[in-house]
N, CA, C and O of each residue as an XYZ file, in Angstrom:
868
protein
N       6.330     17.054      8.122
C       7.347     16.608      9.192
C       7.585     17.041     10.167
O       8.247     18.073     10.280
N       7.143     16.417     11.094
C       7.433     17.277     11.772
C       6.073     16.455     13.465
O       5.059     15.758     13.490
N       6.839     17.044     14.369
C       5.842     16.309     15.463
C       5.884     17.117     16.996
O       6.876     17.706     17.426
N       5.170     17.050     17.379
C       4.721     17.623     18.658
C       4.443     16.716     19.780
O       3.896     15.706     19.338
N       4.618     16.663     21.209
C       4.180     15.882     22.179
C       2.519     16.074     22.181
O       1.959     17.170     22.141
N       1.972     15.009     22.226
C       0.510     14.314     22.247
C      -0.094     14.157     23.081
O       0.385     13.301     23.826
N      -1.300     14.701     23.516
C      -1.802     13.544     24.991
C      -3.145     13.275     24.431
O      -4.049     13.058     25.238
N      -3.462     13.255     22.883
C      -4.591     12.273     22.840
C      -4.341     12.333     21.236
O      -3.527     12.983     20.581
N      -5.462     11.303     20.810
C      -4.950     10.813     19.102
C      -5.313     12.298     18.203
O      -6.049     13.233     18.516
N      -4.592     12.108     17.147
C      -5.360     13.223     16.408
C      -6.778     13.073     15.742
O      -7.337     11.999     15.521
N      -7.206     14.173     15.493
C      -8.416     14.029     14.755
C      -8.638     15.177     13.617
O      -7.802     16.079     13.670
N      -9.664     15.297     12.558
C      -9.650     16.439     11.740
C      -9.497     18.429     12.436
O      -9.134     19.523     12.005
N      -9.891     17.998     13.339
C      -9.625     19.048     14.402
C      -8.581     19.756     14.676
O      -8.692     20.982     14.697
N      -6.884     18.903     15.043
C      -5.911     18.971     15.047
C      -5.037     18.522     14.224
O      -4.726     17.428     13.753
N      -4.636     19.806     14.130
C      -3.108     20.116     13.046
C      -2.348     19.199     13.377
O      -2.969     18.407     14.085
N      -1.363     18.915     13.231
C       0.138     18.579     13.409
C       0.860     19.601     13.255
O       0.438     20.635     12.738
N       2.087     19.434     13.700
C       2.697     20.889     13.965
C       3.198     21.214     12.817
O       3.658     22.356     12.819
N       3.293     20.624     11.779
C       3.305     20.877     10.163
C       2.029     21.546      9.501
O       2.035     22.017      8.364
N       1.168     21.533     10.168
C       0.015     21.947      9.454
C      -1.239     21.036      9.062
O      -2.332     21.434      8.658
N      -0.876     19.885      9.250
C      -1.548     18.865      8.389
C      -2.210     18.517      9.557
O      -1.962     18.565     10.762
N      -3.644     17.945      8.446
C      -4.838     17.420      9.298
C      -5.279     16.370      8.895
O      -6.126     16.246      8.011
N      -4.786     15.567      9.464
C      -5.595     13.779      9.579
C      -7.030     13.966      9.979
O      -7.516     14.664     10.869
N      -7.717     12.982      8.897
C      -9.113     12.766      8.701
C      -9.327     11.753      9.365
O     -10.529     11.567      9.554
N      -8.478     10.800      9.929
C      -8.767      9.924     10.225
C      -7.620      9.758     11.804
O      -6.418      9.994     11.926
N      -8.677      9.246     12.834
C      -7.868      9.668     14.294
C      -6.511      8.557     14.067
O      -6.398      7.522     13.410
N      -5.902      9.056     14.643
C      -4.579      7.802     14.770
C      -4.334      8.001     16.582
O      -4.805      8.707     17.474
N      -3.379      6.986     16.459
C      -3.240      6.936     18.132
C      -1.187      7.188     18.242
O      -0.113      6.784     17.797
N      -1.778      8.072     19.108
C      -0.175      8.764     19.323
C       1.014      7.440     19.878
O       0.917      6.749     20.892
N       1.871      7.416     19.045
C       2.784      6.911     19.700
C       3.275      7.032     21.146
O       3.015      8.032     21.816
N       4.155      5.763     21.729
C       4.211      6.194     23.445
C       5.258      7.778     23.604
O       5.982      7.760     22.608
N       5.436      8.486     24.067
C       6.190      9.450     24.654
C       5.904     10.716     23.328
O       4.871     11.373     23.204
N       6.876     10.778     22.632
C       6.501     12.258     22.184
C       5.835     11.981     20.268
O       6.551     12.181     19.287
N       4.717     11.619     20.214
C       4.846     11.046     19.304
C       4.196     12.166     18.360
O       3.640     13.187     18.767
N       4.372     11.780     17.003
C       3.291     13.015     15.507
C       4.380     12.990     14.970
O       5.251     13.411     15.732
N       4.700     12.727     14.122
C       5.392     13.216     13.029
C       4.459     13.338     11.681
O       3.325     12.919     11.910
N       4.631     13.770     10.433
C       3.403     13.870     10.006
C       3.030     12.626      9.107
O       4.157     12.197      8.860
N       2.466     12.086      8.698
C       2.478     10.802      7.777
C       2.854     11.128      6.404
O       3.020     10.239      5.569
N       3.000     12.422      6.125
C       3.647     12.573      4.636
C       5.034     11.713      4.427
O       5.675     11.737      5.478
N       5.543     11.133      3.633
C       6.648     10.901      3.388
C       7.061     10.851      1.755
O       7.196      9.900      0.985
N       7.181     12.121      1.598
C       7.329     11.844      0.183
C       8.468     12.457     -0.177
O       8.957     13.260      0.617
N       9.151     12.190     -1.511
C      10.485     12.324     -2.208
C      10.303     13.054     -3.551
O       9.834     12.445     -4.513
N      10.581     14.050     -3.616
C      10.899     15.174     -4.581
C      10.691     14.822     -5.865
O      11.210     13.708     -5.933
N      10.263     15.079     -6.897
C      10.160     15.146     -8.376
C      10.942     15.215     -9.186
O      11.428     16.342     -9.286
N      11.433     14.259    -10.067
C      12.839     14.034    -10.224
C      13.405     15.739    -11.211
O      12.725     16.481    -11.920
N      14.822     15.814    -10.834
C      15.015     17.084    -11.488
C      16.367     16.727    -11.747
O      16.830     15.722    -11.207
N      17.091     17.464    -12.547
C      18.650     17.467    -12.883
C      19.765     17.970    -11.864
O      19.895     19.082    -11.353
N      20.426     16.972    -11.740
C      21.622     17.065    -10.810
C      22.521     18.266    -11.275
O      22.773     18.334    -12.478
N      23.091     19.343    -10.316
C      23.471     20.280    -10.730
C      25.135     19.556    -11.424
O      25.744     18.572    -11.004
N      25.506     20.506    -12.619
C      26.720     19.998    -13.217
C      27.987     20.198    -12.150
O      27.996     20.971    -11.191
N      28.730     19.571    -12.443
C      30.329     19.325    -11.467
C      29.887     18.558    -10.170
O      30.751     18.237     -9.354
N      28.704     18.286     -9.980
C      28.363     17.038     -8.667
C      28.614     15.329     -9.474
O      28.085     14.866    -10.485
N      29.488     14.809     -8.662
C      30.413     13.664     -8.890
C      29.076     13.021     -7.409
O      28.538     13.538     -6.430
N      29.078     11.426     -8.199
C      29.327     10.571     -7.224
C      30.012     10.046     -6.205
O      29.563      9.333     -5.308
N      31.780     10.638     -6.457
C      32.628      9.991     -5.384
C      32.290     11.725     -4.307
O      32.015     11.454     -3.139
N      32.298     13.186     -4.600
C      32.120     13.710     -4.168
C      30.668     13.402     -2.945
O      30.787     13.739     -1.767
N      29.567     12.830     -3.401
C      28.655     12.816     -2.515
C      28.992     11.321     -1.609
O      28.543     11.386     -0.465
N      29.518     10.348     -1.853
C      30.206      9.186     -0.883
C      30.584      9.980      0.474
O      30.278      9.501      1.566
N      31.312     11.302      0.351
C      31.877     11.585      1.570
C      30.556     11.840      2.177
O      30.983     12.374      3.200
N      29.656     11.856      2.278
C      28.298     12.752      3.059
C      28.187     11.661      4.265
O      28.210     10.432      4.336
N      28.032     12.949      5.344
C      28.273     12.758      6.792
C      26.659     11.839      7.076
O      25.712     12.529      6.698
N      26.343     10.820      7.502
C      24.929     10.863      8.610
C      25.217     10.439      9.396
O      26.017      9.522      9.579
N      24.347     11.283     10.354
C      24.992     11.788     11.690
C      23.259     11.564     12.643
O      22.387     11.182     11.862
N      22.781     11.745     14.042
C      21.931     11.720     14.521
C      21.606     12.778     14.380
O      22.584     13.495     14.169
N      20.104     13.635     14.387
C      19.653     14.888     14.915
C      20.933     15.493     16.085
O      21.748     14.865     16.762
N      20.718     16.685     15.976
C      21.491     17.640     17.438
C      20.597     18.607     17.542
O      19.633     18.685     16.780
N      20.809     19.359     18.405
C      19.867     20.095     19.039
C      20.123     21.449     18.151
O      19.301     22.270     17.745
N      21.823     21.388     17.959
C      22.131     22.945     17.100
C      21.425     22.688     15.806
O      21.156     23.602     15.027
N      21.131     21.453     15.589
C      20.662     21.919     14.342
C      19.480     22.290     13.527
O      19.152     22.231     12.342
N      18.984     22.691     14.638
C      17.521     23.065     14.225
C      17.118     24.576     13.150
O      16.100     24.817     12.501
N      18.264     25.298     13.308
C      17.993     26.539     12.191
C      18.259     26.047     10.833
O      17.660     26.490      9.853
N      19.289     24.996     10.763
C      19.553     24.497      9.581
C      18.622     23.792      8.926
O      18.356     23.876      7.727
N      17.867     22.721     10.158
C      16.579     21.785      9.589
C      15.336     22.505      9.228
O      14.520     22.138      8.383
N      15.275     23.738     10.075
C      14.234     24.483      9.523
C      14.447     24.992      7.781
O      13.706     24.707      6.840
N      15.505     25.689      7.765
C      15.671     26.111      6.105
C      15.702     24.498      5.433
O      15.279     24.505      4.277
N      15.922     23.775      5.695
C      16.478     22.149      4.562
C      15.007     22.190      4.679
O      14.444     22.722      3.722
N      14.121     21.676      5.798
C      12.779     20.949      5.507
C      11.985     21.910      4.788
O      11.279     21.378      3.932
N      11.856     23.466      4.889
C      10.958     24.586      4.316
C      11.189     24.010      2.373
O      10.466     23.539      1.494
N      12.556     24.404      2.514
C      13.446     24.078      0.819
C      12.468     22.606      0.398
O      11.730     22.817     -0.564
N      12.419     21.847      0.711
C      12.184     20.280      0.417
C      10.703     20.371      0.111
O      10.073     20.011     -0.884
N      10.228     21.092      1.512
C       8.607     20.780      0.933
C       8.365     21.883     -0.124
O       7.485     21.495     -0.893
N       8.784     23.019     -0.422
C       8.391     23.620     -1.559
C       8.793     22.681     -2.976
O       7.930     22.403     -3.808
N      10.373     22.202     -3.122
C      10.518     21.328     -3.988
C       9.465     20.327     -4.283
O       8.829     20.417     -5.334
N       9.202     19.243     -3.307
C       8.021     18.718     -3.363
C       7.113     18.498     -3.982
O       6.783     17.814     -4.951
N       6.482     19.567     -2.908
C       4.787     19.648     -2.936
C       4.683     20.952     -4.072
O       3.674     21.654     -4.007
N       5.548     21.213     -4.926
C       5.435     22.161     -5.917
C       3.752     21.450     -7.150
O       2.820     22.010     -7.728
N       4.009     20.655     -7.062
C       3.178     19.979     -8.085
C       2.288     19.434     -7.801
O       1.599     18.876     -8.654
N       1.938     19.400     -6.257
C       0.756     18.509     -5.999
C      -0.139     19.724     -5.195
O      -1.325     19.861     -5.494
N       0.387     20.456     -4.327
C      -0.713     21.677     -3.949
C      -0.155     23.110     -4.496
O       0.843     23.515     -5.093
N      -1.150     23.554     -4.050
C      -0.916     25.079     -4.635
C       0.058     26.093     -4.349
O       0.401     26.150     -3.168
N       1.005     27.549     -5.774
C       1.808     28.058     -4.526
C       1.012     28.761     -3.750
O       1.811     29.664     -3.501
N       0.005     29.068     -3.140
C      -0.596     29.900     -2.463
C      -0.349     29.326     -0.973
O       0.151     29.851      0.022
N      -0.874     28.089     -1.197
C      -0.050     27.289      0.322
C       0.663     27.117      0.534
O       0.909     26.959      1.730
N       1.738     26.977     -0.519
C       3.243     26.829     -0.063
C       3.605     28.193      0.517
O       4.292     28.123      1.537
N       3.295     29.421      0.092
C       3.804     30.327      0.542
C       4.185     30.722      1.816
O       5.241     31.269      2.136
N       2.403     30.121      3.161
C       2.370     30.128      4.040
C       3.245     29.263      5.091
O       3.029     29.180      6.300
N       4.512     28.497      4.198
C       5.222     27.907      4.826
C       6.961     28.174      4.624
O       7.583     28.082      3.566
N       7.532     28.543      6.047
C       8.678     29.430      5.969
C       9.911     28.517      6.885
O       9.431     27.738      7.708
N      11.232     28.557      6.810
C      12.446     27.939      7.391
C      11.791     27.938      9.325
O      11.652     27.087     10.204
N      11.505     29.782      9.149
C      11.129     29.951     10.637
C      10.500     28.814     11.787
O      10.924     28.198     12.765
N       9.130     28.956     10.972
C       7.830     27.667     11.322
C       9.177     26.512     11.407
O       9.864     26.259     12.397
N       9.255     26.074     10.367
C      10.147     24.557     10.298
C      11.002     24.561     11.927
O      10.979     23.760     12.861
N      11.600     25.643     11.746
C      12.847     25.515     12.618
C      12.240     25.725     14.419
O      12.947     25.420     15.379
N      10.730     26.332     14.553
C      10.075     26.238     15.529
C      10.280     24.668     15.656
O      11.068     24.065     16.386
N       9.515     24.256     14.905
C       8.902     22.596     15.089
C      10.426     21.744     15.203
O      10.213     20.726     15.861
N      11.334     21.793     14.941
C      12.310     20.494     14.908
C      13.061     21.335     16.375
O      14.080     20.829     16.843
N      12.599     22.353     16.891
C      13.056     22.695     18.099
C      11.954     21.710     19.204
O      12.265     21.645     20.393
N      11.078     21.206     18.856
C      10.592     20.228     19.608
C      10.894     18.433     18.956
O      10.823     17.361     19.557
N      11.198     18.709     17.676
C      11.336     17.159     17.393
C      12.653     17.000     17.579
O      12.921     15.840     17.266
N      13.512     17.514     17.893
C      15.364     17.630     17.990
C      15.425     16.539     19.487
O      16.409     15.899     19.859
N      14.132     16.587     20.113
C      14.801     16.214     21.831
C      13.990     14.732     21.930
O      13.482     14.318     22.972
N      13.970     13.962     20.536
C      12.680     13.444     20.869
C      13.605     12.082     21.659
O      14.788     12.185     21.985
N      12.709     10.767     21.872
C      13.324      9.699     22.922
C      14.065      8.688     21.963
O      13.832      8.730     20.755
N      15.086      7.648     22.569
C      15.808      7.056     21.777
C      14.900      6.010     21.361
O      15.575      5.055     20.977
N      13.418      5.732     21.254
C      12.574      5.281     20.428
C      12.695      5.299     18.901
O      12.621      4.288     18.203
N      12.900      6.615     18.424
C      12.507      7.562     17.513
C      14.070      7.737     16.851
O      14.988      8.037     17.614
N      14.325      7.542     15.429
C      15.525      7.432     14.880
C      15.608      8.905     13.756
O      15.065      8.893     12.651
N      16.131      9.714     14.123
C      16.455     10.803     13.509
C      17.799     11.159     13.280
O      18.581     11.552     14.146
N      18.153     10.935     11.511
C      19.322     11.289     10.732
C      19.150     12.925     10.017
O      18.130     13.382      9.501
N      20.455     13.590     10.173
C      20.568     14.084      9.257
C      21.751     13.820      7.958
O      22.666     12.997      7.991
N      21.537     14.450      7.217
C      22.518     14.216      5.876
C      23.620     15.109      5.659
O      22.967     16.096      5.322
N      24.906     15.510      5.604
C      25.397     16.629      5.437
C      26.751     16.327      4.514
O      27.648     15.491      4.622
N      26.505     17.311      3.629
C      27.825     17.199      2.308
C      28.795     18.633      3.284
O      28.364     19.580      3.943
N      29.840     18.302      3.041
C      30.682     19.819      3.114
C      30.450     20.481      4.882
O      31.158     21.429      5.221
N      29.909     20.168      5.414
C      29.402     20.410      6.249
C      27.983     21.022      6.823
O      27.629     21.365      7.951
N      27.249     21.000      5.382
C      26.134     21.739      5.765
C      25.136     20.377      5.610
O      25.454     19.251      5.228
N      23.924     20.842      6.008
C      22.884     19.759      6.133
C      22.025     19.795      5.091
O      21.362     20.821      4.935
N      21.851     18.533      4.051
C      21.015     18.334      2.892
C      19.587     17.851      3.076
O      18.630     18.094      2.340
N      19.612     17.037      4.317
C      18.494     16.328      3.963
C      18.667     15.357      5.374
O      19.646     15.002      6.030
N      17.358     15.148      5.471
C      17.120     14.046      6.870
C      15.812     13.470      7.001
O      14.805     14.075      6.633
N      15.784     12.120      7.602
C      15.080     11.262      7.739
C      14.429     11.172      9.464
O      15.000     11.668     10.436
N      12.984     10.339      9.505
C      12.676     10.175     10.627
C      12.035      8.695     10.659
O      11.552      8.112      9.689
N      12.154      8.100     12.279
C      10.863      6.780     11.466
C      10.783      6.974     13.516
O      11.372      7.795     14.220
N       9.900      5.943     13.888
C       9.402      5.545     14.894
C       8.372      4.839     15.454
O       8.633      3.771     14.901
N       7.508      4.622     16.047
C       6.545      4.171     16.943
C       6.030      4.200     16.159
O       6.400      5.155     15.476
N       4.724      3.303     15.415
C       3.384      2.905     14.561
C       2.562      4.193     15.333
O       2.501      4.547     16.511
N       1.925      4.743     13.987
C       0.793      6.152     14.800
C      -0.680      5.582     14.300
O      -1.713      5.912     14.883
N      -0.671      4.980     13.529
C      -1.836      4.059     13.334
C      -2.794      3.574     14.262
O      -2.296      2.968     15.210
N      -4.413      3.703     14.252
C      -4.733      2.683     14.948
C      -4.758      1.511     14.783
O      -4.914      0.707     15.702
N      -4.591      1.178     13.457
C      -4.508     -0.266     13.505
C      -3.291     -0.571     12.500
O      -3.613     -1.012     11.396
N      -1.730     -0.353     12.809
C      -1.184     -0.127     12.176
C      -0.464     -1.118     11.315
O       0.184     -1.622     12.233
N      -0.158     -1.651     10.469
C       0.177     -3.050      9.105
C       1.782     -4.094      9.915
O       2.140     -5.272      9.915
N       2.469     -2.368     10.678
C       3.881     -3.122     11.072
C       4.209     -2.550     12.340
O       3.556     -1.511     12.442
N       4.703     -2.682     13.051
C       5.427     -1.657     14.940
C       5.794     -0.423     14.480
O       5.227      0.577     14.921
N       6.850     -0.328     13.476
C       7.329      1.131     13.167
C       7.062      1.539     12.051
O       6.436      0.773     11.318
N       7.481      3.006     11.498
C       6.999      3.545     10.597
C       7.995      4.663     10.333
O       8.487      5.433     11.158
N       8.175      4.606      9.156
C       8.553      5.602      8.358
C       8.076      7.116      8.138
O       7.383      7.404      7.163
N       8.581      8.334      9.341
C       7.911      9.128      8.839
C       8.032     10.292      7.916
O       7.110     10.999      7.509
N       8.949     10.363      7.720
C       9.621     11.327      6.289
C      10.916     11.306      6.247
O      11.643     11.312      7.240
N      11.316     11.276      4.967
C      12.653     11.534      4.024
C      12.596     12.595      3.258
O      11.769     12.888      2.395
N      13.566     13.178      3.642
C      13.261     14.648      2.623
C      15.229     15.019      2.187
O      16.086     15.006      3.071
N      15.481     15.247      1.017
C      16.379     15.306      0.711
C      16.500     16.731     -0.384
O      15.686     16.750     -1.307
N      17.184     17.529     -0.311
C      17.215     18.710     -1.291
C      17.107     18.195     -2.729
O      17.424     17.048     -3.046
N      16.675     19.045     -3.513
C      16.549     18.260     -5.218
C      17.753     18.299     -5.684
O      17.687     17.384     -6.506
N      18.953     18.758     -5.758
C      20.115     18.647     -6.359
C      20.871     17.879     -5.678
O      22.075     18.069     -5.849
N      20.498     16.865     -4.774
C      21.294     15.659     -4.220
C      20.639     14.542     -4.785
O      21.182     13.437     -4.793
N      19.386     14.762     -5.313
C      18.751     13.639     -5.331
C      19.077     12.625     -6.931
O      18.981     13.021     -8.093
N      19.442     11.356     -6.460
C      19.659     10.264     -7.508
C      21.417     10.565     -7.218
O      22.145     10.630     -8.208
N      21.746     10.661     -6.452
C      23.009     10.631     -5.586
C      23.809      9.309     -4.949
O      24.945      8.885     -5.164
N      22.735      8.835     -4.072
C      22.815      7.887     -3.180
C      22.566      8.277     -1.478
O      22.631      7.519     -0.510
N      22.280      9.655     -1.527
C      21.960     10.259     -0.236
C      20.944      9.978      0.538
O      21.025     10.075      1.762
N      19.834      9.583     -0.105
C      18.495      8.794      0.054
C      18.890      7.595      0.399
O      19.019      7.446      1.614
N      19.073      6.892     -0.113
C      19.426      5.536      0.267
C      19.983      5.253      1.884
O      19.519      4.518      2.756
N      21.093      6.098      1.888
C      21.940      5.886      3.208
C      20.798      6.880      3.945
O      19.971      6.004      4.198
N      20.454      7.588      4.238
C      19.471      7.644      5.203
C      18.334      6.915      5.308
O      17.692      6.728      6.342
N      18.094      6.505      4.222
C      16.817      5.490      4.505
C      17.569      4.321      5.140
O      17.313      4.264      6.343
N      18.227      3.577      4.820
C      19.252      2.679      5.716
C      19.186      3.236      7.036
O      18.324      2.735      7.757
N      20.102      4.431      7.675
C      20.071      4.738      9.053
C      18.746      4.677      9.673
O      18.599      4.258     10.821
N      17.772      5.088      8.938
C      16.365      4.964      9.959
C      15.772      3.538      9.918
O      15.124      3.147     10.889
N      15.962      2.731      8.828
C      15.074      1.787      8.905
C      15.952      0.371      8.688
O      15.521     -0.759      8.921
N      16.907      0.613      8.327
C      18.166     -0.679      8.343
C      17.116     -1.932      7.267
O      16.568     -1.600      6.216
N      17.072     -3.005      7.729
C      16.688     -3.920      6.852
C      15.061     -4.563      7.574
O      14.632     -5.692      7.338
N      14.580     -3.855      8.187
C      13.680     -3.768      9.527
C      12.322     -3.832      8.677
O      12.244     -3.161      7.648
N      11.150     -4.709      9.139
C       9.752     -4.294      8.607
C       9.395     -3.096      8.980
O       9.692     -2.740     10.121
N       8.859     -2.430      8.325
C       8.148     -1.300      8.640
C       6.913     -0.740      7.423
O       6.599     -1.150      6.305
N       6.479      0.299      8.226
C       5.448      0.818      6.567
C       5.586      2.601      6.419
O       6.338      3.241      7.154
N       4.812      3.177      5.453
C       5.263      4.726      5.236
C       3.770      5.109      4.446
O       3.189      4.305      3.719
N       3.291      6.455      4.731
C       2.390      6.714      3.629
C       3.313      8.178      2.887
O       4.119      9.027      3.266
N       2.578      7.788      1.619
C       3.414      8.882      0.720
C       2.386      9.390     -0.404
O       1.287      8.838     -0.468
N       2.662     10.264     -1.153
C       1.996     11.245     -1.759
C       1.072      9.900     -3.172
O       1.797      9.111     -3.778
N       0.114      9.912     -3.329
C       0.086      8.760     -4.649
C       0.756      9.263     -5.790
O       1.404      8.511     -6.517
N       0.642     10.550     -6.015
C       0.936     11.287     -7.258
C       2.070     11.274     -7.025
O       2.368     12.458     -7.186
N       3.167     10.642     -6.683
C       4.945     10.622     -6.541
C       5.299      9.427     -7.165
O       5.694      8.559     -6.386
N       5.274      9.164     -8.226
C       6.190      7.542     -9.459
C       7.648      7.614     -8.621
O       8.281      6.621     -8.262
N       8.014      8.933     -8.403
C      10.170      8.799     -7.699
C      10.051      8.203     -6.891
O      10.615      7.110     -6.931
N       9.101      8.630     -5.454
C       8.944      8.183     -4.538
C       8.693      6.227     -4.649
O       9.543      5.361     -4.438
N       7.563      6.091     -4.957
C       7.119      4.994     -5.185
C       8.405      3.549     -5.771
O       8.641      2.379     -5.469
N       8.893      4.535     -6.689
C      10.429      3.453     -7.499
C      11.174      3.159     -6.214
O      11.426      2.075     -5.689
N      11.567      4.846     -5.700
C      12.471      4.234     -4.659
C      12.215      3.298     -3.407
O      13.125      2.713     -2.820
N      10.760      3.214     -3.032
C      10.640      2.920     -1.927
C      10.340      0.711     -2.348
O      10.433     -0.287     -1.633
N       9.982      0.929     -3.839
C       9.411     -0.409     -4.012
C      11.455     -1.305     -4.156
O      11.760     -2.439     -3.785
N      12.379     -0.257     -4.791
C      13.488     -0.773     -4.421
C      13.992     -1.366     -3.550
O      14.893     -2.180     -3.753
N      13.326     -0.973     -1.910
C      14.058     -1.007     -0.811
C      12.856     -2.171     -0.165
O      12.531     -2.345      1.009
N      12.326     -2.913     -1.503
C      11.581     -4.041     -0.926
C       9.731     -3.874     -0.431
O       8.891     -4.764     -0.299
N       9.624     -2.640     -0.285
C       8.622     -1.664      0.276
C       7.434     -2.449     -1.192
O       7.818     -2.559     -2.356
N       5.992     -2.892     -0.673
C       4.857     -2.611     -1.441
C       3.468     -2.010     -0.970
O       2.980     -1.959      0.159
N       2.968     -1.554     -2.242
C       1.519     -1.082     -1.605
C       0.449     -1.679     -1.472
O      -0.063     -2.369     -2.354
N      -0.103     -1.447     -0.141
C      -1.210     -2.260      0.640
C      -2.224     -2.310      0.415
O      -2.956     -3.135      0.962
N      -2.596     -1.554     -0.366
C      -3.807     -1.120     -1.012
C      -4.495     -0.048      0.225
O      -5.718     -0.057      0.086
N      -4.160      0.659      1.125
C      -4.406      1.702      1.889
C      -4.232      2.668      1.147
O      -3.227      2.744      0.441
N      -5.111      3.533      1.158
C      -5.562      5.500      0.614
C      -5.835      5.712      2.093
O      -6.158      4.861      2.923
N      -5.576      7.462      2.317
C      -6.307      7.869      2.796
C      -6.006      9.337      1.986
O      -4.936      9.449      1.388
N      -6.930     10.397      1.986
C      -6.976     11.824      2.216
C      -6.725     12.526      3.558
O      -7.306     12.380      4.633
N      -5.575     13.431      3.166
C      -5.430     14.348      4.391
C      -4.968     15.627      4.075
O      -4.296     15.760      3.052
N      -5.264     16.779      4.921
C      -5.053     17.872      4.445
C      -3.452     18.190      4.667
O      -2.791     17.891      5.661
N      -3.006     18.868      3.493
C      -1.414     19.645      3.979
C      -1.417     20.893      3.527
O      -1.183     21.089      2.335
N      -1.639     21.784      4.258
C      -1.797     23.698      4.591
C      -2.861     23.447      3.594
O      -2.741     23.696      2.395
N      -4.038     22.877      4.224
C      -5.076     23.565      3.603
C      -5.770     22.736      2.622
O      -6.981     22.911      2.489
N      -5.188     21.883      1.938
C      -5.403     21.064      0.922
C      -5.202     20.228      0.765
O      -4.144     19.699      1.107
N      -6.306     19.573      0.044
C      -6.237     17.498     -0.135
C      -5.130     17.105     -0.917
O      -4.780     17.301     -2.080
N      -4.452     16.187      0.541
C      -3.191     15.312     -0.333
C      -3.769     13.761     -0.066
O      -3.492     13.062      0.908
N      -4.448     13.487     -0.936
C      -4.129     11.240     -1.244
C      -2.869     11.175     -1.211
O      -1.986     11.708     -1.883
N      -2.873     10.222     -0.064
C      -1.606      9.458      0.101
C      -1.742      7.952      0.099
O      -2.750      7.349      0.467
N      -0.892      7.534     -0.246
C      -1.242      5.423     -0.516
C       0.102      5.172      0.682
O       1.157      5.748      0.948
N      -0.540      4.142      1.114
C       0.975      2.881      2.088
C       1.643      2.231      1.127
O       1.276      1.789      0.038
N       2.639      2.235      1.659
C       3.815      1.243      1.546
C       4.046      0.381      2.771
O       3.875      0.818      3.909
N       4.448     -0.884      2.501
C       4.611     -1.758      3.791
C       5.753     -2.908      3.530
O       5.964     -3.204      2.354
N       6.468     -3.546      4.512
C       7.819     -4.206      3.884
C       7.735     -4.880      5.105
O       8.585     -5.717      5.407
């Protein structure tokens, strides 16, 4: 989840801002292109006791602001650890830090109007975020791509993820890439009318291979 200004297509020698290396060249979207293709949802985890659906119904979904950079970096790093702890090694995840992610968000937070980036806040604290924008693939199946959606594990299953998805995508056509071994995420996207189109790629995430599949709507 991470973007920076690019002046040319990604190659296997050009990692994105999160350290993810794409093994297939991608065409940069207009202006400040380049989130990771990775769009994953954490594994199923129990909700904290005392958290009710009514409480979560008070969630605020709003556009990302420059002032969110530090908080987004912290939540982003935590979500990566929660999402990928069963998909890549602990040693690889140790290379990830809130400070590093905050530096990335300092670039991401000022993207143009063609990008939809929203944060979810509960009691004034950011608990998740989402981003979509112009397609980055060389021959994309749709014009718009959902780059990422992340939500702290304790808020999963509360409806906040759906609110984030709706804010970034609405009912519009689009596509996304997600880890192949992430059934919870697959089920979420299927509920939102997305289907696997058979495309599959191997990307490097923090130096390790991660197989991703593509959903289209």
